[in-house]
C-alpha positions in Angstrom: 99.6 0.8 -17.3 103.2 0.4 -16.2 104.4 1.6 -12.8 106.9 3.8 -14.6 104.1 5.7 -16.5 102.0 5.9 -13.4 104.9 7.5 -11.6 105.4 10.0 -14.4 101.8 11.0 -14.3 101.7 11.3 -10.5 104.8 13.6 -10.5 103.3 15.7 -13.3 100.0 16.0 -11.4 101.9 17.3 -8.4 103.5 20.0 -10.5 106.9 18.5 -11.3 108.4 19.0 -14.7 108.8 15.8 -16.8 111.8 15.0 -19.0 111.9 14.4 -22.8 112.3 10.7 -22.2 109.3 10.7 -19.9 107.3 12.6 -22.6 108.1 9.9 -25.1 107.0 7.2 -22.7 103.6 9.0 -22.2 103.1 9.2 -26.0 103.7 5.5 -26.2 101.3 4.7 -23.4 97.9 3.3 -24.3 95.9 4.3 -21.2 94.0 7.3 -22.7 91.8 7.7 -19.6 94.9 8.1 -17.3 96.5 10.6 -19.5 93.2 12.6 -19.6 92.9 12.5 -15.9 96.4 13.9 -15.3 96.0 16.5 -18.1 92.7 17.6 -16.7 94.3 17.9 -13.2 97.0 20.1 -14.6 94.5 22.2 -16.4 92.3 22.6 -13.3 95.3 23.7 -11.3 96.1 26.4 -13.8 92.5 27.3 -14.4 90.4 26.7 -11.3 87.8 29.1 -12.5 84.5 27.6 -13.6 84.6 28.9 -17.1 86.3 28.0 -20.4 86.9 30.4 -23.2 86.6 31.0 -26.9 87.0 33.9 -29.3 85.6 35.2 -32.5 87.9 36.0 -35.4 88.4 35.4 -39.0 91.3 33.7 -40.9 92.0 35.9 -43.9 94.4 34.4 -46.4 95.7 37.5 -48.2 97.2 35.5 -51.0 97.4 31.8 -52.0 100.5 32.4 -54.2 103.4 30.6 -52.6 106.9 29.5 -53.7 107.5 27.3 -50.6 106.2 24.1 -52.2 105.3 22.3 -48.9 104.3 18.7 -49.5 101.5 18.9 -46.9 99.7 21.9 -48.3 96.6 21.7 -50.6 96.0 25.5 -50.5 98.9 27.1 -52.3 99.2 28.1 -56.0 102.3 28.7 -58.0 103.0 32.2 -59.1 101.8 31.5 -62.7 98.6 29.7 -61.7 95.3 31.1 -63.0 93.8 30.4 -59.5 96.4 32.6 -57.7 95.2 35.8 -56.1 96.2 38.7 -53.9 93.2 39.9 -51.9 91.4 43.0 -53.0 91.4 45.7 -50.4 87.7 46.4 -50.5 86.9 42.7 -50.2 89.2 42.6 -47.2 87.4 45.5 -45.6 84.0 43.8 -46.1 85.4 40.6 -44.4 86.5 42.7 -41.4 83.2 44.5 -41.2 81.3 41.2 -41.2 83.6 39.9 -38.5 82.9 43.0 -36.3 79.2 42.5 -36.8 79.5 39.0 -35.5 81.3 40.2 -32.4 84.8 39.6 -33.5 87.7 41.8 -32.6 90.6 40.2 -34.5 91.7 39.0 -37.9 94.3 36.3 -38.5 96.3 37.4 -41.6 98.2 34.6 -43.2 99.2 33.8 -46.8 101.8 32.2 -48.9 105.4 33.1 -49.5 104.6 35.5 -52.4 107.7 36.2 -54.5 106.8 39.9 -55.2 105.2 41.3 -52.1 107.8 43.3 -50.1 107.7 45.0 -46.7 106.1 48.2 -47.9 103.0 46.2 -49.1 102.6 44.6 -45.7 103.2 47.9 -43.9 100.4 49.6 -45.9 98.1 46.6 -45.3 98.5 46.6 -41.6 98.4 50.4 -41.3 95.3 50.7 -43.4 93.5 48.1 -41.4 94.4 49.7 -38.1 93.3 53.2 -39.3 90.0 52.0 -40.6 89.3 49.5 -37.8 91.3 50.7 -34.7 89.6 48.2 -32.3 90.6 45.2 -34.4 93.8 43.3 -33.5 95.9 42.2 -36.5 97.2 38.7 -35.6 99.4 38.3 -38.6 102.3 36.8 -40.5 103.8 33.6 -39.2 107.6 33.4 -38.5 108.0 31.7 -42.0 106.3 34.7 -43.6 108.4 37.1 -41.6 111.6 35.4 -42.8 110.4 35.5 -46.4 109.4 39.2 -46.2 112.9 39.9 -44.9 114.5 38.0 -47.8 112.6 39.5 -50.7 112.9 43.0 -49.1 116.6 42.6 -48.4 116.1 43.5 -44.7 117.0 41.9 -41.4 114.4 40.1 -39.3 114.6 42.8 -36.7 113.9 45.5 -39.3 110.9 43.6 -40.6 109.5 43.1 -37.1 110.1 46.7 -36.1 108.4 48.1 -39.2 105.4 45.8 -38.9 105.1 46.6 -35.2 105.2 50.3 -35.9 102.5 49.8 -38.6 100.2 48.3 -36.0 100.8 44.5 -36.0 99.4 43.3 -32.7 100.5 39.7 -32.3 102.3 36.9 -34.1 100.6 33.6 -35.0 102.5 30.3 -34.7 102.0 29.1 -38.2 104.8 27.3 -40.1 106.1 25.5 -37.1 104.8 22.1 -38.2 107.4 20.0 -36.4 110.4 21.9 -35.0 112.9 19.2 -36.1 115.0 19.8 -39.2 114.8 16.1 -40.3 111.1 16.5 -40.7 111.2 20.1 -42.1 113.8 19.1 -44.8 111.4 16.4 -46.0 108.1 18.4 -45.8 109.0 22.0 -46.4 112.7 22.4 -47.3 112.2 26.0 -48.5 111.0 27.2 -45.1 113.1 28.4 -42.2 114.9 25.9 -40.0 113.6 25.0 -36.5 116.2 27.3 -35.0 115.2 30.2 -37.2 111.5 29.8 -36.5 112.2 29.9 -32.8 114.6 32.9 -33.1 112.0 34.9 -35.0 109.5 34.3 -32.1 112.3 35.1 -29.6 113.0 38.5 -31.3 109.3 39.3 -31.4 108.9 38.5 -27.7 112.0 40.5 -26.9 110.3 43.5 -28.4 107.4 43.0 -26.0 105.3 41.1 -28.5 103.1 38.1 -27.8 102.1 35.3 -30.0 100.9 31.7 -30.2 102.8 28.4 -30.7 101.5 25.5 -32.8 102.3 21.9 -33.8 100.9 20.0 -36.8 101.5 16.3 -36.3 100.5 13.0 -37.7 102.6 12.9 -40.9 106.2 11.7 -40.9 107.4 12.6 -37.5 108.1 10.1 -34.7 106.9 10.3 -31.1 110.4 11.5 -30.1 110.2 14.3 -32.6 106.9 15.4 -31.3 108.4 15.7 -27.8 111.5 17.5 -29.2 109.1 20.0 -30.7 107.3 20.5 -27.3 110.7 20.7 -25.5 112.0 23.5 -27.8 108.8 25.5 -27.2 109.1 24.9 -23.5 112.7 26.1 -23.5 111.8 29.3 -25.4 108.9 30.0 -23.1 111.2 29.6 -20.1 113.4 32.3 -21.7 110.8 34.8 -22.9 107.3 33.9 -21.6 106.0 35.3 -24.8 103.7 32.6 -26.0 100.0 33.2 -25.1 98.9 29.7 -26.0 99.7 26.3 -27.6 97.5 24.8 -30.4 98.1 21.4 -31.9 96.2 19.8 -34.7 96.4 16.7 -36.9 97.7 16.8 -40.5 94.9 16.6 -43.1 96.3 14.7 -46.1 93.5 15.2 -48.6 94.5 16.8 -51.9 98.2 17.0 -50.8 101.3 15.2 -52.0 100.9 13.0 -49.0 97.3 12.1 -49.8 97.9 8.3 -49.6 99.0 8.6 -46.0 96.6 7.4 -43.2 94.7 10.2 -41.5 95.3 10.5 -37.8 92.1 10.3 -35.8 90.7 11.5 -32.5 92.5 9.0 -30.3 95.9 10.2 -31.4 94.8 13.8 -31.3 93.5 13.6 -27.7 96.5 11.6 -26.5 98.9 14.2 -28.0 96.9 17.1 -26.6 97.0 15.5 -23.1 100.7 14.9 -23.2 101.3 18.5 -24.5 99.3 19.8 -21.5 101.4 17.7 -19.1 104.7 18.6 -20.8 104.2 22.3 -21.4 104.1 23.3 -17.7 105.0 26.9 -18.5 102.1 27.5 -21.0 99.0 28.9 -19.4 96.6 28.2 -22.3 96.0 25.2 -24.6 93.4 25.4 -27.4 91.1 22.6 -28.7 91.2 22.0 -32.4 87.6 21.5 -33.3 88.4 22.8 -36.8 90.2 19.5 -37.7 88.4 17.2 -35.3 84.8 18.4 -35.2 82.9 20.1 -32.3 82.3 16.9 -30.4 86.0 16.0 -30.1 86.7 19.7 -29.5 84.4 19.5 -26.5 86.2 16.3 -25.3 89.4 18.2 -25.5 88.3 20.3 -22.6 88.8 17.2 -20.5 92.1 16.3 -22.1 94.1 19.5 -21.2 92.5 22.3 -23.3 91.0 25.3 -21.4 90.0 27.1 -24.6 87.8 26.1 -27.6 89.8 28.3 -29.9 88.1 30.6 -32.5 84.7 30.5 -34.0 86.7 30.7 -37.2 84.3 32.6 -39.4 86.4 31.8 -42.4 89.0 29.0 -42.8 90.5 28.0 -46.2 93.7 26.0 -45.6 92.3 23.0 -43.8 89.2 23.1 -46.0 91.4 22.8 -49.1 92.6 19.4 -47.7 89.0 18.2 -47.5 88.1 18.9 -43.9 85.5 21.5 -43.3 83.9 21.5 -39.9 81.8 24.6 -39.2 80.0 26.0 -36.2 78.5 29.2 -34.8 78.7 31.0 -31.5 75.6 29.5 -30.1 76.9 26.0 -30.8 80.4 26.6 -29.4 78.9 28.1 -26.2 76.6 25.1 -25.9 79.5 22.7 -26.3 81.4 24.5 -23.4 78.3 24.5 -21.2 77.6 20.8 -21.9 81.2 20.0 -20.8 80.3 21.6 -17.4 81.7 25.0 -17.8 80.5 28.6 -18.2 81.4 29.8 -21.8 83.2 33.1 -21.8 84.5 35.1 -24.8 88.1 36.4 -24.8 90.5 38.2 -27.0 93.9 37.0 -28.4 95.6 37.9 -25.1 93.1 35.7 -23.2 91.5 38.7 -21.6 87.7 38.3 -21.1 85.8 40.7 -23.3 82.2 39.5 -22.8 79.4 40.1 -20.3 78.1 37.1 -18.4 74.7 37.8 -19.8 75.9 38.1 -23.4 73.5 36.5 -25.9 75.1 34.3 -28.6 75.3 35.5 -32.1 74.8 33.2 -35.1 77.5 33.1 -37.8 
């Protein structure tokens, strides 16, 4: 390891903010152990408690019909496809009931950019869920979906956010971020919002008092510098609003996509990027592990590479699975993975509030 990289890591471990140029240097470094050591030191400073967390929720894709045409997506269907669907309301209720039975208190609602669903459809959806299941948080509709709803409904972003908030929307997921650099977005998802627009939708939600997560999907056509630019833009917005509850990064899964011939990024690159993200995002309290794309063993390792949370049990997941990656687990296994890493497993909600009892017995999913 060079003296320059060692110096960057030492300053980061002492609590100093690193620059974009220094972030790029860390991503180019090949000493994974040193990156892990520093990321773990940062995590322990922010989370000296002897536990690490997870939650139980379900990812409900309310439709797979989408006009975005993203090159990295294997899940979407065109509007005229025989495989396209909009979820049946009774089926949705059964999914939520099963989630509650397994100890869950949240559903993640995401779908495609459906050309015909307008704001009143989303309002009724959220309102009906909240009336029937008042204890369940609706973590729904990424900034790209918010923008699309506004366009097809001929409304402003603020009007859409206000109406969904009033209907009972609890928090905003960070989907659709991919890489917050327009060069990348124009090549991968030209029909989606720009990087500035994605960030501004989050800003407007935060200014209303809302909270939400931030994400990054990497390992496709972006450069190291563009990964750091993505992190830097998130860090700037978090300085401004403090509205992000957590950061989650995962590797692009190329199977069954237009980029299927591309090499799949493995655990080394994932753990290195996670560690650098923990070092760089000094104003983010929580970082999640991505066992859904990496498997439970690498997810467990992530707890020593900067993650303080194992993410969701993910009772249901369809988008990553459509690309050929389908890791599954249950609550007993995820608790065991945390315990085997040397921590007490604790269950939390989307706002990172603990909701379990220390003596809680794991449920099987």
